[in-house]
C-alpha positions, 0 to 999 in steps of 0.5 A: 562470368555475368550472374542474373540479377535474381541470383545476385538478391537471393545471395543477398537475402541469404545471407541477410538472414543468416545475421551477417552483413555483406561485408563479412561474407566478402572477407570469409570469401578471401578465406575460402581461396587457398594460397595457390587461388584454388577454391574451398568447401567451407560452409557459408557462416550461419547465425545462431536461432535466437540471433536469427529470430531477432535479426541481429548479427551473431558472432558464433563460431561452429568449428569449434563451437563457441557461443555468440557475445549476446548469447553469454551476455543474456545466459541464453542457449547458444544453439545453430539448427539448419531447418529452424525458421522465424516465427513472427510475433504478431502471429506468436502473440494471436497464438499464445492470446489463444491458448490462455483464453482457453484454459481461463474458461476451462479453469473457470467452468471447472471452479464453478461446477467444483463450488456448485457441488460443495454449496448444493452436494443433494443435487448430484448424490445419489439416496443410497450413497453417501457423498465422498468427502471433498479433497482440496485442490489447492497446490503446494507453492515457492517463494523464494526459498520457503515451502508453503503447502497447500494445508497452509495455503487454504489456512491463510486464505481462510485466515484473510477472508474471515478477518480482512476482507470486511475491511476491504471486501473487493475479492471474491471469497468463492474463488479458490487460491489456484484460480487467484494464483493462476490469474495473478501471481502477486495477488494470489501471495499478497493475499497469502502475506495478509493473511500470515500477519496473525497466522498460527499454523506456522510460526513466523511465516510472515517473517520467512516470506517478506523477502522474497514477497518484497522481490516478486512485488518489485519484479512484478512492477519492472515487467512491463505491461502488467494486467490490471490485476496486478493493481488489486494485489498492490491495493492489498499490500499497501491496506495492510503493508509488511510491518517497518520500525518507521515510517520511511521504510513502509512504501506504501506511498510509492506504491500507491502511485505505481498503482495508478499508473497500472490502473491507468494503462489498462483503462479501469478509468474508462467504465463503459469501454471495458479494454477487451482484447482484439479477438476476444468477447468481453466476459460479463462480469468482467466490467464488475470486476474491473469497477470493483478495481477502480473504486478499491485503487481510490480508496487505498490511495487516500488513505495510503496518502492521508495518514502521511500528510502528502497528497493524494494519488487519487482520481475521483472521475466522472463515474465515483464523483457522480452521485453514484447511480452508474456504480448501483448498476453493478449491484457493487457491495455496499460496504465497499461503496459507502467506503468510497463516499467515505474516501471522496469526503476525505479526498475533498478536505484533503484537496480543499484545505491542505493543496491550495496552489496559490499559496506557498504553504499549500494552506488556504488563506488564513482569512479562509480556514475558518469558513472552510471547515464550517463547510466540510463540517455540515458535508460531513453530517451530510455524508454521516445522513446520507450514508445512514444507520445500516452502516457496518462497524468497520465503517463507521471507524473510517467514519469517526476517523475521518471527524478525526482528520477534519477537526485537525485543521484546528492547528492551523487555525490562525492564533487569537481567532475567536472560533479557535478554542471551539475548534480545539474542543470539536478536536477532542469531542471527535478524538473521544468518541473514535476512541472510545468506540474502538475501547467498545468494540475491542473489549467485546470482540477482541479482534479489531486492533489485530486486524485492523487496517493501517489507516485505522491504526494510523487514524488512533495514532493521530488521534492520541496524539491529538489528545495528548496535545489538548490534555497539556494545553491551555484547552485543558480547562475547558475540557473534562480531563479526567476523562481524556486521561483515561481514554487516552491511558486505556488506547496506550495499552491497546495500540500493543494490541496492533504490533506484529513483531517486535519493534514495529511502528505500533510497539514503537509508538507504544512506548514513546507517547508516555515518554512523549506525556512526561517530556510534556508534562515536566520539559520547559521545552513544552511549558506554557511561558516557552512554546504552546503545544497547540502552536505546530512548527511542524505545518507540512504534513497536512492533517498528520502534521501535529504527529509529526510535531509532537515527534520533533519536539521529542528529538529536540529533546533527546538532542538537548539531553546530550550524552554527558555520564549524568545525561546518560543516566537521567535519560536512562532513569526518564526510560524507566520511569516513562514505559509507567502510563501518565501519572499513574503506577503500575498498580492504577493500571486496572482502574484507570484501564476500567475507568475508559471501557467500563467494568467486563472489558478484557485487560491489555498486556503491558508492554515490555519496560526493556525494549529498546526505541532509542535505535530508531529516530529516523522520522520522516523530519530533519533540520531543514526550515523550508525555502525562504519566501521572497518579500513583498517588494521582491521583482522576481523577473529583473532577478532573471539572468537577462 
């Protein structure tokens, strides 16, 4: 019997939509015939709903029912519905986007009405009755297996915006916690994590949430594409990273690179062309928020790379690298704009001194170093004058810290240079200015070190290690040694206040720095006859090199002590004595500290001398000396394989 062509075409179309192939249906057609040649009444094989939606081959069995291989592998609910109909992805996404936009507008309207009521209750209440108390509508939330109550979330957000927000003022403190969580769950939890660092409402909440937050962070990064709100969350996470016991466990630098890619993918660098979804009108405040996020990303990325001595993941484009007249159109916070100027100078300093592509070491040629340092010192003076006297206290610390990092380039000036000693004196003066400002503010407010960002904390470590080298070198005879030692001792006591949990990096620094002092004063490795403390062996970490160089010397000292019983006793004696401040006993601590901070200052607690600090020596250094440099007469072309 001949069938029409249209019927044959419809039959093939039905088989294609069902998820099977022609060969499968041909194979089944043979099964429909009984052994004597009669046809049976078996139903046509049909794919499951999910495979039909994806137009994939399906091996579901209906009698008895057995889920298909794909649904079992992906742990999906395998169903076969006769009334199922495929939905086009374009229509599905447009519908979802419309619903999301409607929900956002409703949420913004409800939040605005709630804030208006809180700010102006008299405008909406009668004179006869008092307004009812405002009840927080913050929802309790779960992160992993940990449940955080609505009261704790409100307290954590208040903690963040009261103590941490001034260090990086780019979020809207008037937004409710629910709005942050609904906009981006990672952003909502990032604020919670920072607020939990010193939160007294629920002890050890930070440790309980760390595992779940880390999983949420990397799951969000892996979920492509990400909205630009994820950049905000990573900015907060990098500026106040989770406490770790060593630098190698801190993912801030890796996250700053991921943050840059997400920012570029969302077009944050295109300030004059906001990336708005097709068919949706732009919100007037969205452009300002995107610019705030772009500025904050560059500030955080610069700090995350600067204190590790690595090339920055920054992009100072025509808007951020100009005279900032375009930024002024959006009425951005002055403190954030000043922070941008300081970060931009830090970026110019890093790339101008340590990122020379024509030199194997990356550092500019020796004959250009002092002249370039002088030029940058002039630029720093212009920056300091341009910001003016209205600078905030926190940005003043950022400015002093940047000056210390700039003058640390003295370690890279050629030996025998007539200006080398003067550059070390400039480093000493800038370190004293920075540390003195920190101690003065801490003794009067007692809040800076507990809530400071990683940039300020690492800058404090950098200044302390610079003082450690200068006070034990030939430069010590040209500076006020007693004043420098008093500041050094005072900051050792103050450093412990930055510690969040036992065994974290600030606590290890607070114990290891006195040990380094004792080694430098007694061990031949640091004597003037064998090695000048001002000569760096670790010179590939930019302005952080002198810190790693000190830690390298410490590892050499521990390694050379060996593991014999007598040497273990000697090491134990070193541990018991080096927990005291350098050249002073415990009874003299108060006197030295008062000499550093003046009278009337609150004393800092002494660190625990029994803390085991030898368990983690995994600093980012090894015995590898680097690649061998070719000789001057080496012909590279002649050695290439033909």
